[in-house]
Backbone as ProteinMPNN parsed JSONL, in Angstrom:
{"seq_chain_A": "MPRAPQHAWYRQSIVWLAAAVLAASLAGSGWLIHVAQRYVDPPLPAAELAGPRLPKLPPAQPEATSAAPGPKAAPR", "coords_chain_A": {"N_chain_A": [[25.223, -31.105, 37.254], [23.95, -27.901, 37.467], [24.95, -25.139, 39.521], [23.145, -23.4, 42.094], [21.982, -20.049, 41.536], [22.318, -18.317, 43.727], [24.624, -19.122, 44.971], [26.74, -18.446, 43.421], [30.035, -17.219, 42.552], [30.223, -14.439, 42.293], [28.252, -13.515, 43.914], [29.091, -13.662, 46.45], [29.972, -11.94, 49.272], [32.499, -11.747, 50.451], [34.286, -12.1, 48.387], [33.986, -9.759, 46.908], [34.8, -7.942, 48.824], [37.487, -8.695, 49.126], [38.372, -8.105, 46.539], [38.002, -5.333, 46.537], [39.824, -4.539, 48.533], [42.219, -5.371, 47.335], [42.198, -3.747, 45.015], [42.302, -1.208, 46.22], [44.792, -1.327, 47.518], [46.533, -1.596, 45.333], [45.993, 0.811, 43.994], [46.817, 2.623, 45.966], [49.547, 1.983, 46.117], [50.387, 2.728, 43.563], [49.861, 5.48, 43.734], [51.663, 6.254, 45.757], [54.095, 5.74, 44.465], [53.919, 7.594, 42.397], [53.884, 10.041, 43.85], [56.357, 9.833, 45.147], [58.136, 10.115, 43.054], [58.015, 12.772, 42.485], [59.28, 14.159, 44.55], [62.536, 14.578, 45.213], [65.13, 12.78, 46.821], [67.395, 14.166, 49.242], [70.92, 14.544, 48.573], [73.377, 12.254, 49.884], [75.856, 12.873, 52.441], [79.388, 13.035, 51.628], [80.983, 11.512, 53.332], [79.391, 9.417, 54.161], [79.19, 7.938, 51.904], [81.541, 6.62, 51.574], [81.769, 3.983, 52.408], [80.871, 0.997, 54.293], [80.986, 1.337, 57.832], [81.958, 0.622, 61.193], [79.8, 1.287, 63.924], [80.32, 3.833, 66.423], [80.793, 2.444, 69.222], [80.955, 1.671, 72.73], [83.46, -0.536, 74.163], [82.753, -4.053, 74.667], [83.455, -5.102, 77.148], [84.644, -3.35, 79.972], [87.885, -1.751, 80.153], [90.545, -3.315, 81.952], [91.567, -2.244, 85.161], [94.501, -1.164, 86.992], [94.444, -1.324, 89.791], [92.192, -3.056, 91.494], [89.09, -2.356, 93.021], [88.541, -3.008, 96.456], [86.481, -4.973, 98.755], [83.808, -3.207, 100.288], [83.654, -1.82, 103.548], [81.286, -2.691, 106.007], [78.912, -0.427, 107.366], [78.923, 0.619, 110.814]], "CA_chain_A": [[24.117, -30.33, 37.788], [24.374, -26.512, 37.651], [24.795, -24.597, 40.875], [22.096, -22.393, 42.276], [22.546, -18.71, 41.316], [22.659, -17.627, 44.971], [25.942, -19.572, 45.425], [27.755, -18.064, 42.435], [31.149, -16.507, 43.188], [29.993, -13.0, 42.29], [27.257, -13.17, 44.931], [29.732, -13.803, 47.757], [30.467, -10.615, 49.67], [33.922, -11.801, 50.784], [35.028, -11.937, 47.128], [33.966, -8.336, 46.583], [35.642, -7.274, 49.818], [38.879, -8.969, 48.755], [38.658, -7.345, 45.318], [38.108, -3.922, 46.909], [41.093, -4.365, 49.25], [43.274, -5.485, 46.332], [42.181, -2.543, 44.179], [42.758, -0.075, 47.027], [46.233, -1.434, 47.758], [47.213, -1.291, 44.074], [45.864, 2.249, 43.754], [47.687, 3.294, 46.937], [50.94, 1.776, 45.71], [50.618, 3.598, 42.411], [49.892, 6.865, 44.189], [52.925, 6.477, 46.461], [55.156, 5.803, 43.454], [53.752, 8.879, 41.714], [54.304, 11.113, 44.757], [57.787, 9.686, 45.422], [58.902, 10.599, 41.906], [57.994, 14.237, 42.482], [60.159, 14.695, 45.579], [63.839, 13.933, 45.124], [65.834, 12.66, 48.092], [68.616, 14.974, 49.291], [72.106, 13.697, 48.433], [74.06, 11.879, 51.113], [77.193, 13.462, 52.586], [80.45, 12.211, 51.041], [81.512, 10.587, 54.337], [78.537, 8.233, 54.226], [79.334, 7.191, 50.662], [82.857, 5.981, 51.552], [81.623, 2.548, 52.616], [80.347, 0.651, 55.616], [81.883, 1.499, 58.974], [81.382, 0.186, 62.455], [79.355, 2.419, 64.732], [81.183, 4.15, 67.563], [80.209, 1.852, 70.417], [81.954, 1.344, 73.745], [83.809, -1.963, 74.134], [81.808, -4.926, 75.368], [83.893, -5.177, 78.538], [85.513, -2.209, 80.273], [89.294, -2.087, 80.281], [90.955, -3.678, 83.315], [92.367, -1.224, 85.841], [95.633, -1.758, 87.707], [94.061, -1.594, 91.18], [90.772, -3.382, 91.592], [88.56, -1.93, 94.319], [88.276, -4.088, 97.404], [85.121, -4.951, 99.32], [83.541, -2.071, 101.163], [83.37, -2.187, 104.939], [79.897, -2.45, 106.395], [78.807, 0.626, 108.394], [78.592, 0.116, 112.16]], "C_chain_A": [[24.597, -28.899, 38.029], [24.112, -26.045, 39.083], [23.655, -23.587, 40.913], [22.708, -21.002, 42.128], [22.934, -17.99, 42.611], [24.028, -18.039, 45.506], [27.043, -19.229, 44.426], [28.825, -17.2, 43.106], [30.898, -15.009, 43.268], [28.91, -12.573, 43.274], [27.824, -13.297, 46.347], [30.369, -12.463, 48.139], [31.961, -10.627, 49.989], [34.78, -11.634, 49.531], [35.09, -10.465, 46.757], [34.808, -7.538, 47.574], [37.12, -7.473, 49.48], [39.269, -8.193, 47.505], [38.818, -5.857, 45.628], [39.42, -3.642, 47.636], [42.263, -4.435, 48.271], [43.347, -4.225, 45.471], [42.691, -1.328, 44.952], [44.261, -0.137, 47.273], [47.024, -1.151, 46.483], [47.151, 0.203, 43.758], [46.76, 3.035, 44.713], [49.153, 3.149, 46.589], [51.289, 2.664, 44.52], [50.715, 5.06, 42.805], [51.197, 7.174, 44.914], [54.101, 6.56, 45.491], [55.106, 7.147, 42.738], [54.256, 10.031, 42.586], [55.807, 11.038, 45.014], [58.636, 10.19, 44.264], [58.943, 12.123, 41.853], [59.019, 14.832, 43.437], [61.463, 13.905, 45.588], [64.462, 13.883, 46.515], [67.059, 13.567, 48.09], [69.844, 14.061, 49.18], [72.744, 13.41, 49.79], [75.392, 12.604, 51.212], [78.254, 12.491, 52.066], [80.987, 11.197, 52.04], [80.678, 9.312, 54.399], [78.649, 7.386, 52.971], [80.638, 6.402, 50.612], [82.761, 4.472, 51.734], [81.12, 2.26, 54.017], [81.414, 0.822, 56.695], [81.172, 0.988, 60.208], [80.917, 1.409, 63.233], [80.295, 2.626, 65.916], [80.496, 3.674, 68.838], [81.299, 1.631, 71.454], [82.288, -0.146, 73.669], [82.839, -2.78, 74.973], [82.155, -5.035, 76.846], [84.795, -3.983, 78.81], [86.959, -2.673, 80.424], [89.633, -2.367, 81.736], [91.808, -2.556, 83.897], [93.456, -1.908, 86.642], [95.262, -2.11, 89.147], [92.558, -1.826, 91.224], [90.259, -2.932, 92.949], [88.24, -3.139, 95.192], [86.86, -4.01, 97.926], [84.967, -3.778, 100.275], [83.205, -2.581, 102.562], [81.928, -1.821, 105.261], [79.854, -1.355, 107.446], [78.375, 0.037, 109.727], [77.696, 1.046, 112.888]], "O_chain_A": [[25.58, -28.709, 38.746], [23.181, -26.498, 39.749], [23.268, -23.009, 39.898], [23.844, -20.789, 42.553], [23.809, -17.124, 42.582], [24.553, -17.381, 46.404], [28.174, -19.688, 44.582], [28.555, -16.532, 44.104], [31.325, -14.369, 44.229], [28.677, -11.377, 43.446], [27.115, -13.064, 47.326], [31.202, -11.929, 47.407], [32.627, -9.607, 49.812], [35.881, -11.087, 49.604], [36.138, -9.975, 46.335], [35.456, -6.563, 47.195], [37.909, -6.529, 49.541], [40.384, -7.677, 47.421], [39.675, -5.192, 45.046], [40.061, -2.622, 47.386], [43.198, -3.641, 48.369], [44.432, -3.699, 45.227], [43.429, -0.509, 44.404], [44.935, 0.892, 47.241], [48.083, -0.526, 46.546], [48.136, 0.79, 43.31], [47.392, 4.011, 44.307], [49.925, 4.094, 46.749], [52.357, 3.274, 44.48], [51.549, 5.797, 42.278], [51.779, 8.239, 44.71], [55.007, 7.37, 45.685], [56.144, 7.765, 42.5], [54.979, 10.901, 42.103], [56.468, 12.074, 45.092], [59.756, 10.65, 44.484], [59.836, 12.693, 41.225], [59.572, 15.897, 43.164], [61.489, 12.722, 45.926], [64.338, 14.829, 47.293], [67.702, 13.728, 47.052], [69.807, 12.922, 49.646], [72.66, 14.216, 50.717], [76.001, 12.921, 50.19], [78.047, 11.277, 52.062], [81.411, 10.114, 51.635], [81.215, 8.237, 54.664], [78.241, 6.224, 52.976], [80.83, 5.595, 49.703], [83.626, 3.75, 51.239], [80.962, 3.171, 54.831], [82.584, 0.496, 56.493], [79.943, 0.929, 60.259], [81.57, 2.452, 63.203], [80.978, 1.699, 66.35], [79.719, 4.406, 69.451], [82.458, 1.425, 71.092], [81.486, -0.933, 73.166], [82.185, -2.256, 75.875], [81.267, -5.059, 77.698], [85.627, -3.635, 77.972], [87.227, -3.822, 80.773], [89.084, -1.742, 82.643], [92.661, -1.99, 83.214], [93.355, -3.098, 86.942], [95.738, -3.12, 89.665], [91.763, -0.909, 91.016], [90.953, -3.12, 93.949], [87.734, -4.155, 94.715], [86.117, -3.091, 97.584], [85.905, -3.412, 100.982], [82.567, -3.619, 102.734], [81.423, -0.78, 104.842], [80.691, -1.352, 108.348], [77.582, -0.902, 109.784], [77.322, 0.776, 114.029]]}, "name": "protein", "num_of_chains": 1, "seq": "MPRAPQHAWYRQSIVWLAAAVLAASLAGSGWLIHVAQRYVDPPLPAAELAGPRLPKLPPAQPEATSAAPGPKAAPR"}
């Protein structure tokens, strides 16, 4: 039994909305690729090309001191 014409896929607004979103995202991706090819990235400094390095972070625990501070006296 054939379906009624009002239930055909091309009469569903959600299909057209999805097609419009897909077309817009593809067009936007193409435009970004086109624009990105026009503007070249500046070269990186030679120090950054040497390889991965650890960031300069303080140690997880502070170094132990020779004299640990004692408890403070309560004010009277």
